C-alpha positions as CSV (number, residue, x, y, z in Angstrom):
1,M,1.5,12.8,-25.2
2,N,-1.6,13.9,-27.1
3,Q,-0.8,17.6,-26.8
4,P,2.6,19.5,-26.6
5,A,4.2,19.5,-23.1
6,A,4.0,22.8,-21.3
7,I,7.5,23.7,-20.1
8,L,8.3,26.7,-17.9
9,I,12.0,27.9,-17.9
10,I,13.1,30.0,-15.0
11,S,16.4,31.7,-15.6
12,S,17.9,35.2,-15.8
13,D,20.6,33.9,-18.1
14,R,19.3,34.5,-21.6
15,K,22.0,32.4,-23.2
16,L,21.0,29.4,-21.0
17,S,17.3,29.9,-21.7
18,R,17.8,30.1,-25.5
19,G,20.0,27.0,-25.3
20,I,17.3,25.0,-23.5
21,E,14.7,26.1,-26.0
22,K,16.9,25.0,-28.9
23,A,17.8,21.7,-27.3
24,L,14.1,20.8,-27.0
25,S,12.9,22.1,-30.3
26,D,12.2,18.7,-31.8
27,I,9.9,17.9,-28.9
28,H,7.8,20.9,-29.9
29,P,6.8,21.9,-26.3
30,Q,4.9,25.0,-25.3
31,I,7.7,26.9,-23.7
32,K,7.4,30.0,-21.5
33,I,10.5,31.8,-20.1
34,V,10.6,33.9,-17.0
35,P,13.6,35.7,-15.4
36,S,13.0,35.2,-11.6
37,S,11.7,32.8,-9.0
38,R,8.7,35.0,-8.2
39,D,7.7,35.1,-11.8
40,G,8.2,31.4,-12.0
41,L,5.9,30.7,-9.0
42,K,3.2,32.9,-10.7
43,G,3.7,30.8,-13.8
44,V,3.2,27.4,-12.1
45,R,0.1,28.5,-10.1
46,G,-2.9,26.4,-11.2
47,G,-0.8,23.4,-12.2
48,T,-0.7,24.2,-16.0
49,S,3.0,23.3,-16.4
50,D,4.1,19.7,-17.1
51,M,7.7,20.6,-16.3
52,V,9.7,23.4,-14.7
53,I,13.4,23.8,-15.8
54,T,15.1,26.2,-13.4
55,D,18.6,27.7,-13.0
56,S,20.0,27.1,-9.5
57,R,21.7,30.5,-9.5
58,L,18.6,32.7,-9.1
59,E,19.1,35.5,-6.6
60,D,15.6,36.2,-5.3
61,F,15.0,32.7,-3.8
62,S,17.2,29.9,-2.7
63,C,16.9,26.9,-4.9
64,P,15.6,24.6,-2.2
65,M,12.9,27.1,-1.2
66,L,11.9,27.5,-4.9
67,I,11.6,23.8,-5.3
68,H,9.4,23.5,-2.1
69,R,7.2,26.3,-3.4
70,I,6.8,24.7,-6.9
71,V,5.9,21.3,-5.3
72,A,3.3,23.1,-3.2
73,K,1.8,25.0,-6.0
74,S,2.1,22.5,-8.8
75,P,2.9,19.1,-7.3
76,Q,2.5,17.2,-10.6
77,A,5.1,19.3,-12.5
78,D,8.5,17.6,-13.0
79,I,11.4,19.8,-11.9
80,L,14.8,19.9,-13.5
81,V,17.5,22.0,-11.9
82,G,20.6,23.3,-13.7
83,L,23.8,23.2,-11.6
84,P,27.2,24.7,-12.4
85,I,29.8,21.9,-12.5
86,E,31.4,23.1,-9.3
87,D,28.0,22.8,-7.5
88,L,27.1,19.3,-8.6
89,Y,27.7,18.1,-5.1
90,R,24.4,19.8,-4.2
91,A,22.4,17.4,-6.4
92,R,21.4,15.1,-3.6
93,E,20.2,18.0,-1.5
94,L,18.0,19.3,-4.3
95,L,16.6,15.9,-5.2
96,D,15.6,15.4,-1.5
97,C,13.8,18.7,-1.7
98,G,11.6,17.5,-4.5
99,A,13.6,18.0,-7.7
100,D,13.3,15.1,-10.2
101,D,16.7,15.5,-11.9
102,V,19.6,17.9,-12.4
103,F,21.7,18.9,-15.4
104,E,25.0,20.6,-15.9
105,I,25.7,24.3,-16.6
106,P,27.3,25.1,-19.1
107,L,24.5,23.3,-20.9
108,K,25.0,20.0,-22.7
109,S,22.1,19.9,-25.1
110,E,22.1,16.1,-25.6
111,E,22.1,15.5,-21.8
112,L,19.2,17.8,-21.3
113,H,17.2,16.4,-24.2
114,L,17.6,12.8,-22.8
115,K,16.5,13.8,-19.3
116,V,13.4,15.8,-20.5
117,N,12.4,13.0,-22.9
118,K,12.7,10.4,-20.1
119,L,10.6,12.5,-17.7
120,L,7.9,13.1,-20.3
121,K,7.8,9.5,-21.2
122,E,7.4,8.5,-17.5
123,K,4.6,11.0,-17.1
124,S,2.9,9.5,-20.1
125,F,3.2,6.0,-18.5
126,L,1.6,7.3,-15.3
127,K,-1.2,9.0,-17.2
128,S,-1.9,5.8,-19.2
129,C,-2.2,3.8,-16.0
130,G,-4.3,6.4,-14.1
131,L,-1.7,6.4,-11.3
132,V,-1.3,9.6,-9.3
133,G,2.3,10.5,-8.3
134,K,5.7,11.0,-9.7
135,S,8.1,9.0,-7.4
136,I,10.6,6.8,-9.1
137,Q,9.0,3.8,-7.5
138,L,5.6,4.6,-9.0
139,K,7.1,5.3,-12.4
140,Q,8.7,1.9,-12.4
141,I,5.4,0.3,-11.5
142,A,3.7,2.1,-14.3
143,E,6.4,1.0,-16.8
144,S,6.1,-2.6,-15.6
145,A,2.3,-2.5,-15.9
146,L,2.4,-1.2,-19.4
147,Q,5.0,-3.8,-20.4
148,V,3.0,-6.7,-19.1
149,A,-0.5,-5.4,-20.0
150,P,-0.6,-6.6,-23.7
151,T,0.3,-10.2,-22.7
152,N,-1.9,-12.8,-21.1
153,I,0.5,-13.8,-18.3
154,T,-0.6,-13.8,-14.7
155,V,0.6,-11.1,-12.4
156,L,1.1,-11.1,-8.6
157,I,0.9,-7.6,-6.9
158,T,2.3,-7.4,-3.4
159,G,2.3,-4.6,-0.9
160,E,0.8,-3.4,2.4
161,S,-3.0,-2.8,2.8
162,G,-4.1,0.6,1.3
163,T,-1.2,1.0,-1.2
164,G,-3.5,0.7,-4.2
165,K,-2.9,-2.8,-5.5
166,E,-6.4,-3.0,-7.2
167,L,-5.7,0.3,-9.0
168,I,-2.6,-1.2,-10.6
169,A,-4.6,-4.3,-11.5
170,R,-7.2,-2.1,-13.2
171,A,-4.4,-0.3,-15.0
172,I,-3.0,-3.5,-16.4
173,H,-6.5,-4.5,-17.6
174,S,-7.3,-1.1,-19.1
175,N,-4.1,-1.2,-21.2
176,S,-4.6,-4.9,-22.3
177,K,-6.4,-6.4,-25.3
178,R,-9.2,-7.3,-22.8
179,K,-10.0,-3.7,-21.9
180,D,-13.5,-3.9,-23.5
181,K,-14.4,-7.0,-21.5
182,A,-15.2,-7.4,-17.8
183,F,-12.8,-6.6,-14.9
184,V,-14.1,-8.7,-11.9
185,A,-12.6,-8.1,-8.5
186,A,-12.9,-10.9,-5.9
187,N,-11.9,-10.1,-2.3
188,V,-11.3,-13.5,-0.8
189,G,-10.8,-12.1,2.7
190,A,-14.3,-10.6,2.6
191,L,-16.0,-13.9,1.8
192,A,-17.2,-16.4,4.4
193,E,-15.2,-19.7,4.3
194,G,-18.1,-21.8,3.2
195,V,-19.0,-19.8,0.1
196,V,-15.6,-19.1,-1.4
197,E,-15.8,-21.9,-4.0
198,S,-19.4,-21.1,-4.8
199,E,-18.6,-17.5,-5.4
200,L,-15.6,-18.2,-7.6
201,F,-16.8,-21.2,-9.6
202,G,-20.6,-21.0,-9.2
203,H,-22.9,-23.9,-8.2
204,E,-25.6,-26.2,-9.6
205,K,-29.1,-26.3,-8.3
206,G,-29.3,-28.5,-5.2
207,A,-25.5,-28.6,-4.7
208,F,-26.0,-27.6,-1.0
209,T,-28.8,-26.4,1.3
210,G,-30.1,-23.1,-0.1
211,A,-28.8,-23.7,-3.7
212,V,-32.3,-23.3,-5.2
213,S,-31.0,-22.5,-8.7
214,R,-27.9,-22.7,-10.8
215,R,-25.5,-19.8,-10.4
216,Q,-22.6,-18.5,-12.3
217,G,-19.4,-17.8,-10.5
218,L,-17.0,-14.9,-10.8
219,F,-14.7,-16.8,-13.3
220,E,-17.7,-17.2,-15.7
221,T,-18.6,-13.6,-15.2
222,A,-15.1,-12.6,-16.1
223,N,-14.9,-14.8,-19.2
224,G,-13.0,-12.9,-21.9
225,G,-11.7,-10.4,-19.4
226,T,-9.7,-10.2,-16.2
227,I,-10.3,-11.5,-12.7
228,F,-8.6,-9.8,-9.8
229,L,-8.1,-12.1,-6.8
230,D,-7.3,-9.9,-3.7
231,E,-6.0,-11.4,-0.5
232,I,-4.9,-14.5,-2.3
233,A,-3.1,-15.8,0.9
234,E,-6.6,-16.4,2.5
235,F,-7.4,-19.3,0.1
236,K,-7.8,-22.7,1.7
237,P,-5.6,-25.5,0.4
238,S,-8.5,-27.2,-1.3
239,T,-9.5,-24.0,-3.1
240,Q,-5.8,-23.4,-4.1
241,V,-5.9,-26.7,-6.0
242,K,-9.0,-25.7,-8.0
243,L,-7.5,-22.2,-8.6
244,L,-4.3,-23.7,-10.0
245,R,-6.3,-25.9,-12.3
246,V,-8.4,-23.1,-13.7
247,L,-5.3,-20.9,-14.3
248,E,-3.4,-23.7,-16.0
249,E,-6.2,-25.5,-17.9
250,K,-8.7,-22.7,-18.3
251,S,-11.5,-25.0,-17.1
252,F,-13.3,-25.8,-13.8
253,M,-16.5,-27.4,-12.5
254,R,-19.2,-25.7,-10.6
255,V,-19.9,-26.8,-7.0
256,G,-22.1,-29.9,-7.4
257,G,-21.4,-30.0,-11.1
258,S,-20.1,-32.9,-13.2
259,S,-18.9,-31.3,-16.4
260,D,-16.0,-29.0,-17.2
261,I,-16.7,-25.3,-18.1
262,K,-14.1,-23.6,-20.3
263,V,-13.2,-20.0,-19.7
264,D,-10.7,-17.5,-21.2
265,V,-9.7,-15.4,-18.2
266,R,-6.6,-13.5,-17.3
267,G,-5.7,-13.8,-13.6
268,I,-4.2,-11.0,-11.5
269,A,-3.7,-11.7,-7.8
270,A,-2.7,-9.5,-4.8
271,T,-1.6,-10.0,-1.2
272,N,-0.3,-8.1,1.7
273,Q,1.3,-11.2,3.2
274,N,4.6,-12.9,2.6
275,L,3.7,-15.9,0.4
276,E,7.2,-17.3,0.5
277,Q,6.8,-17.5,4.3
278,K,3.4,-19.1,3.8
279,I,5.0,-21.8,1.5
280,R,7.6,-22.6,4.2
281,E,4.8,-22.9,6.8
282,G,2.9,-25.3,4.4
283,T,-0.2,-23.1,4.2
284,F,0.3,-22.0,0.5
285,R,1.1,-24.2,-2.4
286,S,4.4,-23.5,-4.1
287,D,3.1,-24.5,-7.6
288,L,0.3,-22.0,-7.3
289,Y,2.7,-19.3,-6.2
290,F,5.0,-19.8,-9.2
291,R,1.9,-19.9,-11.5
292,L,0.7,-16.6,-10.1
293,A,4.1,-14.8,-9.8
294,V,5.1,-15.1,-13.5
295,V,5.5,-11.3,-13.2
296,K,5.6,-9.8,-9.7
297,I,5.0,-6.1,-9.0
298,D,5.7,-4.9,-5.5
299,V,4.0,-1.7,-4.4
300,P,6.1,0.2,-1.8
301,P,4.2,1.8,1.2
302,L,3.5,5.5,1.0
303,R,6.1,6.4,3.6
304,E,8.8,5.2,1.1
305,R,7.6,7.5,-1.7
306,P,7.0,10.9,-0.1
307,K,7.1,12.7,-3.5
308,D,3.7,11.2,-4.2
309,I,2.1,12.7,-1.1
310,P,1.6,16.3,-2.3
311,I,0.2,15.1,-5.6
312,L,-2.2,12.7,-3.9
313,V,-3.3,15.4,-1.4
314,H,-4.2,17.9,-4.2
315,S,-5.7,15.2,-6.3
316,F,-8.0,14.0,-3.5
317,I,-8.9,17.5,-2.5
318,E,-9.9,18.3,-6.1
319,K,-12.0,15.1,-6.3
320,L,-13.7,15.6,-2.9
321,N,-14.6,19.2,-3.8
322,Q,-16.2,17.9,-7.0
323,E,-18.3,15.4,-5.1
324,S,-19.4,17.6,-2.2
325,V,-21.2,20.9,-1.6
326,R,-18.6,21.5,1.1
327,K,-15.1,22.4,0.0
328,I,-11.5,22.2,1.2
329,S,-10.0,25.5,0.0
330,G,-6.4,24.2,0.0
331,V,-3.5,23.2,2.2
332,S,-0.8,25.3,3.7
333,D,2.9,24.7,2.9
334,E,3.6,23.9,6.5
335,A,0.7,21.3,6.6
336,L,1.9,19.7,3.4
337,E,5.4,19.4,4.9
338,L,4.0,17.6,7.9
339,L,1.9,15.3,5.8
340,M,5.1,14.4,3.8
341,K,6.9,13.5,7.1
342,Y,4.2,11.4,8.6
343,H,4.7,7.6,8.2
344,W,1.1,6.8,7.0
345,P,0.7,3.2,8.3
346,G,-2.7,3.0,6.5
347,N,-1.0,4.2,3.3
348,V,-3.0,6.0,0.5
349,R,-6.3,4.8,2.0
350,E,-5.4,6.5,5.3
351,L,-4.4,9.7,3.6
352,R,-7.8,9.9,1.8
353,N,-9.6,9.2,5.0
354,F,-7.8,12.1,6.7
355,L,-8.8,14.5,3.9
356,E,-12.4,13.2,4.0
357,S,-12.5,13.9,7.8
358,M,-11.2,17.4,7.2
359,L,-14.0,18.0,4.6
360,A,-16.6,16.8,7.2
361,L,-15.2,18.4,10.3
362,A,-13.6,21.6,9.0
363,P,-15.2,22.5,5.7
364,D,-14.8,25.6,3.6
365,R,-11.3,26.4,4.9
366,R,-7.7,25.6,4.3
367,I,-6.0,22.7,6.0
368,E,-3.4,24.1,8.4
369,S,-0.4,22.6,10.2
370,S,-2.4,22.5,13.5
371,D,-5.0,20.2,11.8
372,V,-2.3,17.8,10.8
373,K,-0.5,17.9,14.2
374,K,-3.8,17.2,15.9
375,Y,-4.5,14.2,13.6
376,I,-0.9,12.8,14.0
377,D,-1.1,13.2,17.8
378,K,-4.4,11.4,17.9
379,Q,-3.0,8.5,15.8
380,M,0.1,8.2,17.9
381,Q,-2.0,8.1,21.1
382,A,-4.3,5.5,19.6
383,N,-1.4,3.3,18.3
384,R,1.1,3.7,21.1
385,Q,0.6,0.1,22.1
386,L,0.7,-1.2,18.6
387,P,3.8,-2.6,16.8
388,V,5.7,-0.2,14.6
389,V,6.7,-1.0,11.0
390,T,9.7,-3.3,11.1
391,G,9.8,-4.9,7.7
392,K,9.2,-8.3,9.3
393,S,6.6,-10.8,8.0
394,V,3.2,-10.9,9.6
395,E,3.8,-14.3,11.1
396,T,7.1,-13.2,12.7
397,A,5.5,-10.0,14.1
398,E,2.6,-12.1,15.6
399,H,5.1,-14.5,17.2
400,E,7.0,-11.7,18.8
401,L,3.9,-10.0,20.1
402,I,2.7,-13.2,21.7
403,I,6.1,-13.8,23.3
404,Q,6.0,-10.2,24.6
405,A,2.5,-10.9,26.0
406,I,3.7,-14.1,27.8
407,L,6.7,-12.3,29.4
408,S,4.5,-9.3,30.4
409,L,1.8,-11.6,31.9
410,R,4.4,-13.7,33.7
411,A,6.0,-10.6,35.3
412,E,2.6,-9.3,36.4
413,I,1.6,-12.6,37.9
414,I,4.9,-13.1,39.8
415,N,4.5,-9.6,41.2
416,L,0.9,-10.3,42.2
417,R,1.8,-13.7,43.7
418,E,4.5,-12.1,45.9
419,A,2.2,-9.4,47.1
420,L,-0.5,-11.9,48.0
421,S,2.0,-14.1,49.7
422,E,3.3,-11.3,51.8
423,R,-0.1,-10.2,52.8
424,N,-1.6,-13.6,53.6
425,H,1.7,-15.4,54.7
426,L,1.1,-18.2,52.2
427,R,3.6,-20.0,50.2
428,P,3.9,-18.7,46.5
429,E,3.3,-22.1,45.0
430,Q,-0.1,-22.3,46.8
431,R,-1.4,-19.2,45.0
432,V,-3.3,-19.0,41.8
433,V,-4.3,-15.7,40.3
434,S,-8.1,-15.4,40.3
435,E,-10.1,-15.5,37.0
436,G,-10.8,-11.8,37.4
437,S,-7.1,-11.0,37.3
438,S,-5.7,-13.4,34.7
439,W,-6.6,-16.4,32.6
440,I,-3.2,-18.1,33.1
441,D,-2.3,-20.3,36.0
442,Q,0.5,-18.5,37.8
443,E,2.3,-21.7,38.8
444,K,2.3,-23.0,35.2
445,V,3.5,-19.7,33.8
446,G,6.4,-19.8,36.3
447,Q,7.2,-23.2,34.9
448,I,7.3,-22.2,31.2
449,P,10.6,-23.6,30.0
450,T,13.1,-21.0,28.7
451,D,14.3,-23.3,25.9
452,L,10.9,-23.4,24.1
453,N,11.0,-21.9,20.6
454,V,8.6,-19.3,19.4
455,E,6.1,-21.7,17.9
456,E,6.0,-23.9,21.0
457,M,5.4,-20.9,23.2
458,E,2.7,-19.7,20.9
459,K,1.0,-23.1,20.9
460,E,1.1,-23.3,24.7
461,L,-0.5,-19.8,25.0
462,I,-3.3,-20.7,22.5
463,Q,-4.0,-24.0,24.4
464,R,-4.4,-22.1,27.7
465,A,-6.6,-19.5,26.2
466,L,-8.9,-22.2,24.8
467,E,-9.0,-24.0,28.2
468,F,-9.9,-20.8,30.0
469,T,-12.7,-19.9,27.5
470,K,-13.9,-23.6,27.5
471,G,-13.3,-23.8,23.7
472,N,-14.9,-20.5,22.8
473,R,-12.6,-19.5,19.9
474,K,-14.0,-16.0,19.6
475,K,-13.3,-15.2,23.3
476,A,-9.9,-16.9,23.0
477,A,-8.9,-14.7,20.0
478,Q,-9.9,-11.6,22.0
479,L,-7.8,-12.7,25.0
480,L,-4.8,-13.4,22.7
481,G,-5.3,-10.0,21.0
482,I,-5.5,-11.5,17.5
483,G,-8.3,-11.9,14.9
484,E,-10.5,-14.9,14.7
485,R,-9.3,-15.7,11.2
486,T,-5.7,-15.7,12.4
487,L,-6.6,-17.9,15.3
488,Y,-8.3,-20.4,12.9
489,R,-5.1,-20.5,10.8
490,K,-3.0,-21.2,13.9
491,L,-5.4,-24.0,15.1
492,D,-5.0,-25.7,11.8
493,K,-1.2,-25.2,11.9
494,Y,-0.8,-26.7,15.4
495,G,-3.5,-29.4,15.0
496,L,-5.6,-27.9,17.9
497,R,-9.0,-28.2,16.3
């Protein structure tokens, strides 16, 4: 670190305090010693301490309560707790409360020295990468990013939407030899299908209607630097071939061109989908996958690293207050605890959106637990019909949802058929639900074989949706409850175009 670490020691045991100070003398930290929990909390206010080393035997506060208060007042400070040998069984409890590590009392100087050095080194990694948090998962990501940054190998970053994959890509670039060159981000999912190749590789004048002049693509723009390919799973097979070539041979041709263009570009790709599953389905090339995943960094969702939530909350509040005339004056301990327990399906992006909404709707006051409860209740209400996080692939989840839709519709149709039959004294097989009630023929639904596998049932449902909408794929996607892009992929998969 550029300046000495600021370490606060909380202990009424003067012998222990002096022992800690002596054990860390070669690190040359700025050490402050206080005798009680209350004095310690005054010392951490304002976030000036890099680390807090506390004795668990303090009498004025319980150790778990002290840790909670430190996390609330100085979330970025690392916390080490000294435990008597007979109390080491409490280590897991204190780590779950927010402590980063424990050490034995009586003090073992070498043990403490190693633990402090490790935490300070990890903090330095995070700072170098510009990553906000202190969970072990984030520290491991930072270490991996710094290890791979000086090289030219390609990196694949995986994780759910909103976890900060582009931030990690930028961290790799900013710590590489290419840091003074361009970092170009290309979100493939945001590009229309017909212009992906033109955007990436450029085009010659007259290559297609509207190409009135030659244009450089993103690979040429990134020459000498790094190109970040987000949502890599959305690439069409034809574009995957060209991408593989440029990554391996460092050359490509513009759309409509006839000569090779050489580039020196480092590739970093990202996806929120399971590429191994895509390979098995035949929609993603295995050779491109292995070319991209020379090093693979998986970013866990926010719900799996709750230690990062308080730090992100305070960091976002500080940033939002700097950018706006309106201010958020803080967040209560109870509100922070609720934020740490919420599962955040939208990850870091959702957390920031929540804080931005608080700035807009309830400015110039502190965020209270009632604000958080109201938000969580609203999200639960809005998402009560949506699937919960299961750890399954996107494709598997889609299949299961469609099966559930079939079974649900079948039950509704059977009930409606029986009701109509009773009322009109008609045989059930003569009844077909009206278009206003359903888009599936009741008789056909009743005849869906029970031995169909998931894919066959999905194909059958898609065919019926297309028949009902007379081939209108947008309306068919709405009926199926899936996105148009997902429907297009499935049409290709089942040969229904």
